[in-house]
BAMAR-720845 format. One record per residue (C-alpha): chain; residue in one letter; y, z, x. Coordinates in nm, 4 decimals, padded with zeros to 6 digits. Example, Ala and Ser with C-alpha at 12.3 -4.5 7.8 and 13.67 -1.06 7.14 Angstrom:
BEGIN
(atom A, A, (-00.4500, 00.7800, 01.2300))
(atom A, S, (-00.1060, 00.7140, 01.3670))
END
This chain:
BEGIN
(atom A, M, (08.0774, 18.7893, 08.2641))
(atom A, L, (08.2373, 19.0460, 08.4956))
(atom A, F, (08.0978, 19.3385, 08.3431))
(atom A, N, (07.8260, 19.3601, 08.1172))
(atom A, K, (07.8315, 19.5638, 07.7702))
(atom A, A, (07.6722, 19.8641, 07.9441))
(atom A, R, (07.8967, 19.8819, 08.2375))
(atom A, M, (08.2087, 19.8160, 08.0368))
(atom A, R, (08.1119, 20.1209, 07.7997))
(atom A, Q, (08.0556, 20.3225, 08.1149))
(atom A, V, (08.3829, 20.2483, 08.2562))
(atom A, H, (08.5704, 20.3286, 07.9347))
(atom A, S, (08.3716, 20.6574, 07.8627))
(atom A, L, (08.4610, 20.7932, 08.2219))
(atom A, L, (08.8425, 20.6484, 08.2141))
(atom A, A, (08.9037, 20.7658, 07.8475))
(atom A, P, (08.9213, 21.1688, 07.8685))
(atom A, I, (09.0720, 21.1121, 08.2380))
(atom A, I, (09.3628, 20.9082, 08.1656))
(atom A, L, (09.4300, 21.0472, 07.8018))
(atom A, L, (09.4910, 21.3839, 07.9209))
(atom A, P, (09.8630, 21.2930, 08.1068))
(atom A, V, (09.9206, 21.0507, 07.7985))
(atom A, I, (09.8685, 21.3314, 07.5525))
(atom A, L, (10.0750, 21.5891, 07.7780))
(atom A, T, (10.3410, 21.3401, 07.7952))
(atom A, L, (10.3454, 21.2797, 07.4025))
(atom A, I, (10.3388, 21.6513, 07.3225))
(atom A, T, (10.6068, 21.7555, 07.5874))
(atom A, G, (10.8445, 21.4569, 07.4841))
(atom A, S, (10.8274, 21.5424, 07.1243))
(atom A, L, (10.8509, 21.9240, 07.1645))
(atom A, F, (11.1541, 21.8546, 07.3977))
(atom A, Q, (11.3127, 21.6217, 07.1262))
(atom A, I, (11.2890, 21.8978, 06.8553))
(atom A, A, (11.4398, 22.1461, 07.1306))
(atom A, V, (11.7644, 21.8977, 07.1607))
(atom A, I, (11.7772, 21.8577, 06.7776))
(atom A, T, (11.7943, 22.2258, 06.7341))
(atom A, G, (12.0492, 22.2945, 06.9962))
(atom A, K, (11.7993, 22.4686, 07.2607))
(atom A, S, (11.7430, 22.2125, 07.5249))
(atom A, E, (11.8717, 22.4293, 07.7835))
(atom A, E, (11.6062, 22.6711, 07.7390))
(atom A, F, (11.3242, 22.4377, 07.7287))
(atom A, L, (11.4125, 22.2186, 08.0702))
(atom A, W, (11.0831, 22.2735, 08.1920))
(atom A, L, (10.9093, 22.0852, 07.8952))
(atom A, L, (11.1339, 21.7921, 08.0551))
(atom A, E, (10.9955, 21.8326, 08.3901))
(atom A, W, (10.6550, 21.8358, 08.2732))
(atom A, H, (10.7034, 21.5344, 08.0967))
(atom A, R, (10.8093, 21.3688, 08.3741))
(atom A, G, (10.5425, 21.4602, 08.5844))
(atom A, K, (10.6873, 21.7337, 08.7888))
(atom A, F, (10.4418, 22.0442, 08.7675))
(atom A, G, (10.5553, 22.3443, 08.9721))
(atom A, R, (10.4850, 22.2494, 09.3519))
(atom A, I, (10.3299, 21.9244, 09.2381))
(atom A, N, (10.5658, 21.6573, 09.1918))
(atom A, L, (10.4469, 21.3114, 09.0513))
(atom A, E, (10.7662, 21.1990, 08.9127))
(atom A, I, (10.7555, 20.8598, 09.1173))
(atom A, I, (10.4226, 20.7618, 08.9935))
(atom A, Y, (10.3695, 20.9471, 08.6996))
(atom A, P, (10.4824, 20.6673, 08.4564))
(atom A, F, (10.2731, 20.4062, 08.6457))
(atom A, V, (09.9940, 20.6082, 08.6449))
(atom A, N, (10.0104, 20.6334, 08.2530))
(atom A, A, (10.1249, 20.2708, 08.1859))
(atom A, F, (09.8323, 20.1546, 08.4094))
(atom A, G, (09.5570, 20.3966, 08.2652))
(atom A, L, (09.6938, 20.2793, 07.8952))
(atom A, L, (09.6568, 19.9259, 07.9802))
(atom A, M, (09.3125, 19.9638, 08.1472))
(atom A, L, (09.1881, 20.1529, 07.8154))
(atom A, A, (09.3266, 19.8782, 07.6253))
(atom A, I, (09.1536, 19.5931, 07.7901))
(atom A, T, (08.8280, 19.7853, 07.8116))
(atom A, G, (08.8367, 19.8780, 07.4787))
(atom A, I, (08.9462, 19.5258, 07.3468))
(atom A, T, (08.6859, 19.3697, 07.5473))
(atom A, M, (08.3831, 19.6060, 07.4000))
(atom A, W, (08.5250, 19.5483, 07.0509))
(atom A, F, (08.5178, 19.1428, 07.0863))
(atom A, Q, (08.1663, 19.1860, 07.2481))
(atom A, T, (08.0485, 19.3951, 06.9358))
(atom A, R, (08.2139, 19.2030, 06.6536))
(atom A, P, (07.9467, 19.0558, 06.4288))
(atom A, R, (07.9364, 18.6687, 06.4405))
(atom A, K, (07.9974, 18.4761, 06.1198))
(atom A, N, (07.6668, 18.3184, 06.0395))
(atom A, K, (07.7358, 17.9235, 05.9827))
(atom A, S, (07.3925, 17.8589, 05.8046))
(atom A, N, (07.4649, 18.1343, 05.5477))
(atom A, T, (07.3869, 17.9045, 05.2288))
(atom A, F, (07.2320, 18.0559, 04.9392))
(atom A, K, (06.9316, 17.8735, 04.8213))
(atom A, S, (06.8068, 17.8982, 04.4503))
END
């Protein structure tokens, strides 16, 4: 096994808060900008679109931001699913009732 259970949980718990922050920011800014478009006020909220794409003032991450989000979500999914498979209860084949 590449990772033991404790190490997998440690990696997952370390990555989760770090990775979820940009994902949640992307989700919120995308939704709010879509509301601005629907209400016809998109010109006033272009800064939301910049944040959504990864441009934070002088810090411009537009080139790598989508890849960081995608890679992060993929890693969380892999570690989460792996932990889930490791902790699932196994079916007992000798589960017969005796009277």
